[in-house]
ZAVO-807787 format. One record per residue (C-alpha): chain; y, z, x; residue in three letters. Coordinates in Angstrom, 2 decimals. Each point is the difference from the previous one (the first is absolute). Layout:
<nodes>
 cadena       Y       Z       X residuo
      A       Y       Z       X     ALA
...
</nodes>
This chain:
<nodes>
 cadena       Y       Z       X residuo
      A  -22.56  -18.37   38.82     MET
      A    2.06    1.33   -2.91     ILE
      A    0.47   -2.40   -2.90     GLU
      A    2.41    0.63   -2.87     THR
      A    0.66   -2.07   -3.09     SER
      A    3.12   -1.97   -0.80     ASP
      A    1.64    0.16   -3.44     ILE
      A    0.30   -2.53   -2.79     LYS
      A    3.71   -0.79   -0.17     ARG
      A    1.68   -0.80   -3.32     PRO
      A    2.38   -2.98   -0.18     PRO
      A    3.15    0.58    2.05     ALA
      A    2.20   -0.91   -2.95     GLU
      A   -1.29    3.07   -1.85     TRP
      A    1.27    2.24    2.79     SER
      A    3.36   -1.79    0.05     ALA
      A    0.39    0.45   -3.76     ALA
      A   -0.92    3.69    0.17     LEU
      A    2.43    0.61    2.84     GLN
      A    2.75   -1.34   -2.26     ALA
      A   -1.23    2.26   -2.83     VAL
      A    0.20    3.17    2.13     GLY
      A   -1.92    3.25   -0.16     THR
      A    1.67    1.60   -3.02     ALA
      A   -0.72   -2.90   -2.34     THR
      A   -3.47   -0.58    1.47     ALA
      A   -0.90    3.66   -0.51     SER
      A    1.30    0.21   -3.56     SER
      A   -1.58   -3.34   -0.96     THR
      A   -3.37    1.16    1.30     LEU
      A    0.41    3.28   -1.89     ALA
      A    0.55   -1.94   -3.24     HIS
      A   -3.19   -1.93    0.82     MET
      A   -1.91    3.29    0.30     GLY
      A    0.01    0.35    3.83     ILE
      A    2.08    3.15    0.43     ARG
      A   -0.60    1.19    3.56     ASN
      A    1.28   -2.71    2.37     THR
      A    2.73    1.69    2.06     HIS
      A   -1.21    1.05    3.46     ILE
      A    1.42    3.52    0.20     CYS
      A    0.97    1.45    3.39     GLY
      A    1.02   -3.00    2.10     PRO
      A    3.70   -0.79   -0.40     VAL
      A    2.18   -2.86    1.18     ALA
      A    1.07    0.32    3.64     TRP
      A    1.53   -3.48    0.05     THR
      A    2.63    0.31   -2.71     LYS
      A    0.94   -3.22   -1.73     GLY
      A   -3.23   -1.80    0.87     LYS
      A   -2.16   -1.25   -2.88     ALA
      A   -3.41   -1.59    0.55     ILE
      A   -3.13   -0.97   -1.89     ALA
      A   -3.33   -1.21    1.32     GLY
      A   -3.76    0.49    0.03     PRO
      A   -1.42    3.28    1.26     ALA
      A   -2.07    0.34    3.13     LEU
      A   -1.47    3.49   -0.21     THR
      A   -0.79    2.61    2.64     LEU
      A   -1.67    3.35   -0.63     GLN
      A    0.19    3.06    2.25     PHE
      A   -2.35    2.97   -0.21     MET
      A    0.03    3.47    1.57     PRO
      A   -0.88   -0.34    3.67     LYS
      A   -3.44    1.00    1.22     ARG
      A   -0.31   -0.07    3.77     GLU
      A   -3.65   -1.05    0.09     ASP
      A    1.04   -3.18   -1.80     LEU
      A    3.32   -0.66    1.69     TYR
      A    1.13    0.66    3.56     GLY
      A    3.19    1.48    1.36     GLU
      A    1.49   -2.79    2.12     ASP
      A    2.73   -2.12   -1.62     GLU
      A   -1.09   -3.13    1.89     TYR
      A   -3.77    0.53    0.38     ALA
      A   -2.11   -2.76   -1.56     GLU
      A    2.94   -1.51   -1.88     PRO
      A   -2.18   -2.35   -2.06     GLU
      A   -1.61    3.02   -1.67     LYS
      A    3.42    1.04   -1.30     GLN
      A    0.02   -1.31   -3.55     LEU
      A    3.76    0.21   -0.42     HIS
      A    0.13   -3.02    2.33     ARG
      A   -2.41   -1.96   -2.19     HIS
      A    2.13    0.16   -3.13     VAL
      A    2.76   -1.70    1.98     LEU
      A   -2.37   -2.71    1.22     TYR
      A   -0.20   -1.17   -3.61     HIS
      A    3.79   -0.19   -0.43     ALA
      A    1.47   -3.24   -1.29     GLN
      A    3.51   -0.99   -0.97     LYS
      A    1.19    2.07   -2.95     GLY
      A   -2.58    2.79    0.26     ASP
      A    0.69    3.71   -0.45     ILE
      A   -2.18    2.71    1.58     VAL
      A   -0.68    3.01   -2.22     VAL
      A   -1.40    3.10    1.70     VAL
      A   -1.64    3.11   -1.38     ASP
      A    0.92    2.42    2.78     ALA
      A   -0.62    3.02   -2.26     ARG
      A    3.66    1.01    0.02     GLY
      A   -0.41    1.14    3.61     ASP
      A    3.26    0.59    1.88     MET
      A   -1.52    0.28    3.49     LYS
      A   -1.62   -3.42    0.49     SER
      A    1.98   -3.13    0.84     GLY
      A   -2.11   -2.69   -1.69     VAL
      A    1.74   -2.88    1.80     PHE
      A    2.47   -0.16    2.85     GLY
      A    2.30   -2.51    1.63     ASP
      A   -2.62   -2.33    1.48     MET
      A   -2.24   -0.15   -3.06     MET
      A    2.89   -0.61   -2.37     LEU
      A    1.50   -2.62    2.32     THR
      A   -3.34   -1.83   -0.22     TYR
      A    0.02    0.35   -3.81     PHE
      A    3.52   -1.40   -0.17     LYS
      A   -1.04   -2.91    2.21     GLY
      A   -2.84   -0.77   -2.40     ARG
      A    2.49   -0.31   -2.87     GLY
      A   -0.51    3.42   -1.58     GLY
      A    2.67    1.28   -2.38     LEU
      A   -0.37    3.75    0.18     GLY
      A   -2.15    3.11   -0.27     VAL
      A   -0.50    2.68   -2.63     VAL
      A   -1.47    3.10    1.60     ILE
      A   -0.84    3.35   -1.55     ASP
      A    0.77    1.48    3.40     GLY
      A    2.00   -0.94    3.10     CYS
      A    0.67   -2.60    2.65     ILE
      A    1.31    0.66    3.50     ARG
      A    2.38   -1.69    2.49     ASP
      A    2.59   -0.25   -2.77     TYR
      A    2.93   -0.64    2.39     PRO
      A   -1.76   -3.31    0.78     ASN
      A   -1.93   -0.74   -3.18     THR
      A    3.14    0.50   -2.06     GLY
      A    1.41   -3.15    1.59     ARG
      A   -2.91   -2.27   -0.99     LEU
      A    1.40   -1.06   -3.40     ASP
      A   -3.15    1.18   -1.75     LEU
      A    0.03    1.97   -3.22     GLY
      A   -1.09    3.63    0.42     PHE
      A   -1.05    2.31   -2.83     TRP
      A   -1.09    3.21    1.71     LEU
      A   -0.23    3.75   -0.29     ARG
      A    1.60    0.33    3.40     GLY
      A   -0.24   -0.64    3.73     VAL
      A   -1.69    1.83    2.86     THR
      A   -0.33   -0.38    3.80     PRO
      A   -3.81    0.37   -0.24     ASN
      A   -2.47   -2.87    0.22     PHE
      A   -2.39   -0.68   -2.86     HIS
      A   -3.00    2.15    1.02     THR
      A    1.82    2.61    2.06     GLN
      A   -0.55    2.78   -2.51     THR
      A   -1.91    0.00   -3.28     ASP
      A   -0.71   -3.56   -1.18     LEU
      A   -2.11   -3.01    0.89     MET
      A    0.04   -3.52   -1.50     PRO
      A   -3.08   -0.50   -2.12     PHE
      A    0.11   -3.10   -2.23     GLY
      A    1.73   -3.38   -0.18     VAL
      A    0.65   -2.07   -3.12     ASN
      A   -1.84    2.34   -2.32     ILE
      A    1.30    1.75   -3.14     PRO
      A    2.24    2.89    1.03     ILE
      A    2.08    2.73   -1.61     ALA
      A    3.55   -0.10    1.31     CYS
      A    2.49    2.50   -1.35     GLY
      A   -2.27    0.77   -2.93     GLY
      A   -0.40   -3.65   -1.02     VAL
      A   -3.04   -2.27    0.25     LEU
      A    0.70   -3.04    2.19     VAL
      A   -2.49   -2.84    0.06     MET
      A    0.07   -2.49    2.89     PRO
      A    2.08   -2.97   -1.16     GLY
      A    1.99    1.92   -2.62     ASP
      A    3.67   -0.96    0.10     ILE
      A    2.32    2.67    1.38     ILE
      A    3.60   -0.03   -1.20     VAL
      A    2.31    2.20    2.05     ALA
      A    3.73    0.67    0.03     ASP
      A    2.37    2.97    0.17     ASP
      A   -1.70    1.63   -3.01     ASP
      A   -3.35    0.10    1.81     GLY
      A   -3.22   -2.02   -0.06     ALA
      A   -1.96   -1.13   -3.07     VAL
      A   -3.50   -1.46   -0.22     VAL
      A   -0.43   -3.03   -2.27     VAL
      A   -3.68   -0.83   -0.64     PRO
      A   -0.39   -3.62    1.06     ALA
      A   -1.75   -1.04   -3.24     ALA
      A    2.93    1.34   -2.06     LEU
      A    2.76   -1.57    2.09     ALA
      A    0.60   -3.09   -2.19     PRO
      A    0.36    2.15   -3.13     ALA
      A    2.31    2.44    1.81     VAL
      A    2.17   -2.90    1.19     ILE
      A    0.21   -1.52   -3.48     GLU
      A    0.84    3.25   -1.77     GLN
      A    2.42    1.10    2.70     SER
      A    1.95   -3.27   -0.27     ALA
      A    0.66    0.67   -3.70     LYS
      A    1.01    3.57    0.79     HIS
      A    2.40   -1.18    2.73     HIS
      A    1.72   -2.43   -2.34     GLU
      A    0.87    2.47   -2.73     TRP
      A    0.96    2.60    2.61     GLU
      A    2.42   -2.50    1.54     GLU
      A    1.59   -0.50   -3.42     PHE
      A    0.06    3.71   -0.79     SER
      A    1.46    0.88    3.40     ARG
      A    2.83   -2.46   -0.62     GLU
      A    0.76    1.45   -3.41     ARG
      A   -0.22    3.61    1.21     LEU
      A    2.41   -0.76    2.85     SER
      A    2.46   -1.16   -2.66     GLU
      A   -0.31    3.31   -1.85     GLY
      A   -2.72   -1.04   -2.46     GLY
      A   -1.95    2.58   -2.01     ASP
      A   -3.00    1.38    1.93     LEU
      A   -1.88    0.39   -3.28     ARG
      A    0.43   -3.71   -0.73     ARG
      A   -0.70   -1.43    3.44     TYR
      A   -2.47    2.29    1.81     TYR
      A   -2.70   -0.54   -0.88     PRO
      A    0.98   -3.22   -1.74     LEU
      A    0.12    0.74   -3.72     SER
      A   -1.05   -2.38   -2.77     ASP
      A    3.63   -0.06   -1.12     ALA
      A    1.09   -1.35    3.40     ALA
      A   -2.78   -2.58    0.32     ARG
      A    1.90   -2.89   -1.71     PRO
      A    2.89    0.67    2.37     GLU
      A   -2.43   -0.01    2.93     TYR
      A   -1.52   -3.30   -1.10     GLU
      A    3.47   -1.57   -0.25     ASP
      A    0.69    1.30    3.52     TRP
      A   -3.20   -1.65    1.25     LEU
      A    1.01   -3.33   -1.56     ARG
      A    3.44    0.23    1.61     SER
      A   -1.72    0.17    3.37     LYS
      A   -2.34   -2.91   -0.75     GLY
      A   -3.07    2.16   -0.50     ARG
      A   -2.38   -0.16   -2.91     ALA
      A   -0.16    3.15   -2.16     PRO
</nodes>
């Protein structure tokens, strides 16, 4: 019997706060903290306008070797590890898949993703493809993908190999339980231990950007308001007070 480990999930309020922050601010905040490579390159948003954040369930694919993995799509289904990552799914989870950038293997299809949706999953980030998109596209899940294919997961060159282990997805290390933030700009990995600091620093960034955006929309000087200059800081602090916020 195959046994795979679950993940340690960070508090749900961290994910909610990071979803509000968005990928651009999360990425730049992490860069200022010394964590530069957090954007999962390759998968792009297929569900425009959807923004999600949640803990990562991870799935690793490896090059297929026929002595280790058979040909039949439905043979011995419980040996198919891509099923097991979904068995761990809870409300708010995101599945992140290292599919090696392969464009010929549909990691999940309609039935698997319907099950994931029923478990409360939010979306998937896959350095590769899904299939059955005419149906899966109607599931109201978030999809960050390289593409779609009619092929099933092991039809050509890949086989699922590991569940809830450290993976490399789109050139970025993803640890099980890291918080994934994904929107139209892409998907960013926030190390779970750094999430509170990212949230705190991002909130400050959001506030002065809100002020600067307002001033720039009124024709204000870019050099004064972006980034916020020392000369504009007293004006910014007055603006905060006018909105009932402490400087």
